[in-house]
N, C-alpha and C positions, 0 to 999 in steps of 0.2 A: 362243150361236147357238141359235135355236129350230128345231123340227122343220121348219117351213115354209121357213125360210131354207136349211136343209140340202138339202131336196128341190129347191129352185130351183137350187142349185149342182150337184147331181147330174144333173138333167134327168129328163124324164118317161120316157125309155127305159132308165134305169139298172136293171140287174139284178145283184144281188150274186153273186159266184162261190161264196161259202161263208157259212153262217150257223152261229153257235155258240150253243147254249143253255147258259148257265152256271147251275148250280143249287146252292144251299146248303141243307143240312138243319140245322135248329136243334138237333137232337139231337147233332150232332157226329159222327154215324156216317158211314161211307163211303157214297157214292151207289151204289145198285144198283136194279134193277127191283123187287126185293122190298120195299124201304122207301120207294118212291114211291107216293103214293096212286093208286088205280086210275084215277080221273078224269084225273090228271096223265099217267099212262102212255098213256091213249087219246088225249088231246089232243096230246101230244108225237108220238106215232106218226102221227096224221093230218096234223099240220103238216109232219113230215119227209117223208111220202109226197108231199104237195102240192108242197113245195119241190123234191124230187128229180125230180118229173115235169116241172118247169120247168128242169131242168138245174143246180140249185143244190145244192152239197155241204152236208151237214148233219152237225154234230158236237155231242156233249154233253160238257160239262166240269164236273167237280165243283169247287165253291168250298169250300176247307177252312174249317171253323168251329171255334172253340174248344169243347172239352168243358166244359159248364157244370155237370156233376154233382158236381164236386169242391168 
């Protein structure tokens, strides 16, 4: 199903109740605000504020990635 078909099924007035940003770091390190690029931190904060202002819950989840240093 393409994005346009999904939008047609949901309708123009659809608003999600929750949005989850899932982030994986190539380094295999745990996701923290200290190891996320500054631009990414700012973009994520702005998006979260805009969504919360519309009544949408926002969460951030770390996607585990294998440690490639071995």
